[in-house]
C-alpha positions in Angstrom: 28.9 -5.6 0.8 28.3 -9.2 2.0 31.7 -9.2 3.8 30.9 -5.9 5.6 27.4 -7.2 6.6 28.9 -10.5 7.9 31.5 -8.6 10.0 28.9 -6.2 11.3 26.6 -9.1 12.2 29.4 -11.1 13.9 30.5 -8.1 15.8 26.9 -7.4 17.0 26.4 -11.0 18.1 29.7 -11.2 19.9 29.6 -7.8 21.5 26.1 -8.3 22.9 26.2 -12.0 23.7 25.3 -11.3 27.3 22.2 -9.4 26.2 20.9 -12.2 23.9 17.3 -11.9 24.8 16.3 -12.4 21.2 12.8 -11.9 19.9 11.9 -13.4 16.6 8.9 -13.1 14.3 7.8 -13.7 10.8 4.9 -13.2 8.5 4.1 -13.4 4.8 1.6 -13.0 2.0 0.9 -15.4 -0.8 -0.4 -13.7 -4.0 -2.1 -15.2 -6.9 -3.4 -12.9 -9.7 -4.0 -12.6 -13.4 -3.8 -9.6 -15.7 -5.4 -8.9 -19.0 -4.2 -5.9 -21.1 -5.8 -4.6 -24.3 -3.2 -3.1 -26.5 -3.7 -0.2 -28.9 -4.0 -1.4 -32.5 -2.9 2.1 -33.7 0.0 2.6 -31.3 2.7 5.0 -32.7 5.4 4.0 -30.2 4.7 0.3 -30.3 3.1 -0.6 -33.7 1.8 -4.2 -33.7 3.5 -4.7 -30.3 6.7 -5.2 -32.3 8.9 -3.1 -30.1 7.8 -3.5 -26.5 6.2 -7.0 -26.9 4.0 -6.3 -24.0 2.1 -9.2 -22.4 -1.6 -9.4 -23.2 -2.2 -11.9 -20.5 -0.2 -12.9 -17.5 -0.7 -15.2 -14.5 1.5 -14.8 -11.4 2.0 -16.6 -8.1 4.2 -14.7 -5.7 5.3 -15.3 -2.1 6.5 -12.4 0.0 8.0 -13.2 3.4 9.3 -11.1 6.3 11.7 -12.4 9.0 12.9 -10.4 12.0 15.2 -11.1 14.9 16.1 -8.5 17.5 17.3 -7.7 20.9 18.0 -4.4 22.7 21.0 -3.6 20.4 20.7 -5.6 17.2 18.0 -6.0 14.6 18.1 -8.4 11.7 15.4 -8.2 9.0 15.0 -10.1 5.7 12.3 -9.9 3.0 12.7 -12.7 0.5 10.5 -12.9 -2.6 9.7 -16.0 -4.7 7.6 -15.8 -7.8 6.6 -17.7 -10.9 4.8 -16.1 -13.9 3.5 -17.0 -17.3 3.0 -14.3 -19.9 1.3 -14.6 -23.3 1.0 -12.4 -26.3 0.7 -12.8 -30.1 4.4 -13.9 -30.2 3.9 -16.9 -27.9 4.1 -17.9 -24.2 7.0 -17.3 -21.8 7.5 -18.7 -18.3 9.8 -17.3 -15.6 10.5 -18.2 -12.0 12.8 -16.3 -9.7 13.7 -15.8 -6.1 15.5 -12.8 -4.6 15.8 -10.7 -1.5 13.9 -7.5 -1.9 15.1 -6.0 1.4 17.5 -7.1 4.2 19.4 -5.3 7.0 21.7 -5.7 9.9 21.3 -2.8 12.3 23.4 -2.3 15.4 23.0 0.3 18.1 26.6 1.5 18.5 25.9 4.0 21.2 23.1 6.1 22.6 21.4 7.7 19.6 23.9 6.1 17.1 23.1 3.2 14.7 25.1 1.5 12.1 23.4 -0.6 9.4 24.2 -2.6 6.3 21.8 -4.1 3.9 19.3 -3.6 1.1 16.8 -0.8 2.1 14.0 1.1 0.4 15.2 4.7 0.7 11.8 6.4 0.1 10.2 9.2 2.0 7.6 12.0 1.7 3.8 12.0 1.6 3.3 12.3 -2.2 1.1 9.7 -4.0 1.8 10.3 -7.7 5.5 10.8 -7.9 8.2 11.6 -5.3 10.6 14.3 -6.5 12.6 14.3 -3.3 13.7 10.7 -3.7 16.6 10.2 -6.1 16.0 6.4 -6.3 12.2 6.1 -6.4 10.7 8.9 -8.4 7.8 6.5 -9.1 7.3 5.5 -5.5 4.8 2.7 -6.3 1.9 4.2 -4.3 -0.3 4.3 -7.3 0.0 0.5 -7.6 -0.8 -1.3 -4.3 0.6 -4.6 -5.6 4.0 -3.2 -6.6 7.1 -4.5 -4.7 9.9 -2.0 -4.4 13.4 -3.5 -4.2 15.9 -1.7 -1.9 19.3 -0.1 -2.5 22.4 -1.9 -1.2 23.8 0.5 1.3 26.0 1.0 4.4 24.3 3.6 6.7 25.3 5.6 9.8 22.4 7.2 11.7 22.4 9.8 14.5 19.1 10.5 16.4 20.0 12.8 19.3 16.3 13.3 20.2 12.7 12.6 19.1 12.7 15.6 16.8 15.8 15.3 14.6 17.9 12.7 12.8 20.9 12.7 10.5 21.7 9.8 8.1 24.8 9.3 6.0 24.8 6.3 3.6 27.2 4.8 1.1 25.2 3.4 -1.8 27.1 0.3 -2.9 24.8 -0.5 -5.8 21.2 -0.3 -6.8 20.1 -3.7 -5.5 18.2 -6.5 -7.2 17.2 -5.9 -10.8 19.1 -2.7 -11.3 19.5 -1.3 -14.7 22.9 -1.2 -16.4 24.9 1.0 -16.2 24.1 1.3 -12.5 23.8 5.1 -12.1 23.8 5.0 -8.2 26.7 2.6 -7.7 29.3 4.1 -5.3 27.1 7.1 -4.4 27.0 9.1 -1.1 23.7 10.1 0.4 23.1 12.6 3.3 19.7 13.2 4.8 18.5 15.5 7.6 15.1 15.2 9.2 13.3 17.4 11.7 9.8 16.8 13.0 7.3 18.3 15.5 3.8 17.3 16.6 2.0 18.7 13.5 4.8 19.1 11.0 7.9 17.3 9.5 10.4 18.1 6.8 13.6 16.6 5.4 16.6 17.6 3.3 18.4 15.3 0.9 21.7 15.4 -0.9 23.2 12.7 -3.1 26.5 12.6 -5.0 26.8 10.0 -7.7 30.1 9.5 -9.5 28.9 10.6 -13.0 26.2 13.2 -12.1 26.1 16.6 -10.5 24.7 16.6 -6.9 21.1 15.8 -6.4 19.3 18.1 -3.9 15.8 17.3 -2.6 13.4 18.4 0.1 10.1 17.2 1.4 7.7 18.6 4.1 4.2 18.3 5.5 2.1 20.2 8.0 -1.2 19.2 9.6 -3.4 22.2 9.8 -6.4 20.5 11.5 -7.8 17.0 12.1 -9.1 17.1 8.5 -6.4 18.9 6.4 -2.8 18.2 5.7 -0.6 20.1 3.2 2.6 18.6 1.8 5.2 19.1 -0.9 8.4 17.8 -2.4 11.0 19.4 -4.7 14.3 18.4 -6.3 17.1 20.0 -8.3 18.9 17.3 -10.4 20.3 16.1 -13.7 19.4 12.8 -15.4 22.1 10.3 -16.4 20.6 10.3 -19.9 17.9 12.4 -21.5 16.2 12.0 -24.8 15.8 15.5 -26.2 12.9 16.2 -28.6 13.2 19.3 -30.7 9.8 21.0 -31.4 10.8 20.7 -35.1 9.6 17.1 -36.0 12.0 17.1 -39.0 15.0 17.1 -36.6 16.2 13.8 -35.2 16.2 12.8 -31.5 19.2 13.8 -29.5 20.5 12.1 -26.4 22.1 14.3 -23.8 24.2 12.6 -21.1 24.1 13.8 -18.5 21.1 16.2 -18.9 21.0 19.8 -17.9 20.0 20.5 -14.3 16.2 20.9 -13.9 13.8 21.4 -11.0 10.8 19.2 -10.3 8.2 20.1 -7.6 5.0 18.6 -6.2 2.4 20.3 -4.0 -0.4 18.4 -2.4 -3.3 18.5 0.0 -5.2 15.7 1.8 -8.6 16.1 3.4 -10.0 13.4 5.7 -13.8 13.3 6.2 -15.6 12.3 9.4 -16.2 8.8 8.2 -12.5 8.3 7.5 -12.6 8.6 3.7 -10.0 11.0 2.3 -9.4 13.0 -0.8 -5.9 14.0 -2.0 -5.0 16.4 -4.8 -1.5 16.9 -6.1 0.1 19.1 -8.8 3.4 18.0 -10.2 5.7 20.1 -12.4 8.3 17.9 -14.1 11.3 20.0 -15.2 12.8 17.1 -17.2 9.6 16.6 -19.3 8.7 18.0 -22.7 6.7 21.1 -23.6 3.5 20.6 -25.6 5.3 21.3 -28.8 8.2 18.9 -28.0 5.7 16.2 -27.0 3.8 16.6 -30.3 7.1 16.4 -32.2 8.1 13.3 -30.1 5.1 11.4 -31.5 5.3 12.8 -35.0 9.0 11.8 -35.2 8.2 8.3 -33.9 5.5 7.9 -36.5 7.8 8.8 -39.3 10.4 6.0 -38.9 10.3 2.6 -37.1 13.9 3.3 -35.9 12.8 6.5 -34.3 9.8 4.7 -32.7 12.2 2.3 -31.0 14.4 5.0 -29.7 11.4 7.0 -28.5 10.0 4.1 -26.5 13.3 2.7 -25.3 14.8 6.0 -24.0 11.7 7.9 -23.1 11.9 10.3 -20.2 10.4 9.2 -16.9 7.4 11.4 -17.7 6.7 12.9 -21.1 5.0 16.1 -20.1 5.7 19.1 -17.8 2.6 19.4 -15.7 0.2 16.9 -14.1 -2.8 16.9 -11.7 -3.4 13.7 -9.6 -6.5 13.0 -7.5 -7.0 10.1 -5.1 -10.3 9.3 -3.4 -10.0 6.4 -1.0 -11.9 4.6 1.8 -11.0 4.6 5.5 -7.7 2.8 5.9 -8.7 1.5 9.3 -11.7 -0.4 8.0 -11.3 -4.2 8.6 -13.7 -5.3 5.9 -11.7 -4.0 3.0 -10.3 -1.0 1.2 -10.8 0.9 -2.1 -9.3 3.8 -3.9 -10.0 5.7 -7.1 -7.3 7.7 -9.0 -7.4 10.2 -11.8 -4.3 11.6 -13.4 -4.6 14.5 -15.9 -1.7 15.5 -18.1 -1.9 19.2 -18.4 0.7 19.2 -21.2 -1.1 16.9 -23.6 -4.6 16.8 -22.2 -4.6 13.0 -21.6 -6.1 11.2 -18.7 -5.7 8.0 -16.8 -8.4 6.5 -14.6 -7.7 3.7 -12.2 -9.3 2.0 -9.3 -8.3 -0.6 -6.7 -10.6 -2.6 -4.5 -9.9 -5.2 -1.8 -12.4 -7.3 0.2 -11.6 -9.4 3.2 -13.1 -12.9 2.9 -11.8 -14.0 6.3 -8.9 -13.3 8.7 -6.4 -14.7 6.2 -7.8 -14.4 2.7 -8.6 -11.2 0.7 -9.6 -10.8 -2.9 -8.6 -7.7 -4.9 -8.7 -6.1 -8.3 -7.0 -3.2 -10.1 -8.2 -1.6 -13.3 -6.4 1.1 -15.3 -8.2 2.9 -18.1 -6.3 5.5 -20.2 -8.5 8.0 -21.9 -7.0 9.6 -25.0 -5.5 8.8 -28.4 -2.3 7.2 -29.6 -0.4 10.4 -29.4 -1.0 11.1 -25.7 1.2 9.8 -23.0 -1.2 7.7 -20.9 -3.0 6.1 -23.9 0.0 5.6 -26.2 0.4 1.8 -25.5 -2.8 0.2 -24.2 -6.5 0.8 -23.9 -7.2 -1.0 -20.7 -5.5 -3.2 -18.1 -7.4 -5.3 -15.5 -5.7 -7.3 -12.7 -7.6 -9.6 -10.3 -6.4 -12.0 -7.7 -6.3 -13.1 -4.1 -3.8 -12.9 -1.3 -3.4 -15.2 1.7 -1.9 -13.9 4.9 0.7 -16.2 6.6 0.9 -17.7 9.1 
């Protein structure tokens, strides 16, 4: 991957040496924040915090930088991250410092409408807030956590954009980038994506073939019906690399299916923007890979029966436990210069659990902002959102650079 990127960069710089009107820029953000988490004393999945060993307090300093250099035919971008954190719980204190490149790319315009790129890119799309079924890599797209940093996929990509309305992308996924889980499910995959857009609408089709999985098929679309109302949706048909099956009979053990059977996951959403710029979004998600109500009940009952089963339940849990969810987002005007806030409610229709969360950010001056994120699960120890902790509060500041 590095060799290909180096060759591509050298070719670009050589081929376009006579058009070397380079423009460079950089910016960055320095974050400092602390988190406090109140764990459940009666947790079924993590009794006494013995299994997950979740941090009850953490302090983090993180620097996120962006560098860009480009001319008419070449663009180079790099997003390095450096962080140091200290986490504490009943088992002691741990410190960790790391530096990595979250995203980087060398993109060359090979011909009119054609681009070739190599790098680490966040391959995410669609308008969904809660989860993104149409993305094989980022089902949890991070939009519910404004502080989350998504790391890109290492890929080689060929793009064709014949006009302003359509584009075709073909990518070779070399590996899953920084911090990827092992085994790397997406290593040596092929991705194809087609997009078509108009003035008031857009949609995309996605296909991905990984070496050890059946083909992933996804689609996303949105349409603006008026200045106030937008409708959108996403869907996928896919199999998971590994699935923890939970029989409705709690006396039966867990079973791991690898790969899982093909299932369909779909999301439908609507966003309404008011005259003052505030907006309300409502989304319904059906997760085909989740458990029915009876299977979810047996999942917790089985975990409560034996410590070994509790470890397996937590360590190999599906990406969402239930089948059906409702997600609401009420947020301020994104164009306001004084700050931003959003409130979120997620209701699990399968188990009846809820999660409330809120994010607020206030601008102190042109460079400094203070912010806070609070997450409050509402339910008992045998419901998905409230299975591990009772509350989580994060507060900090960010400093814009330069």
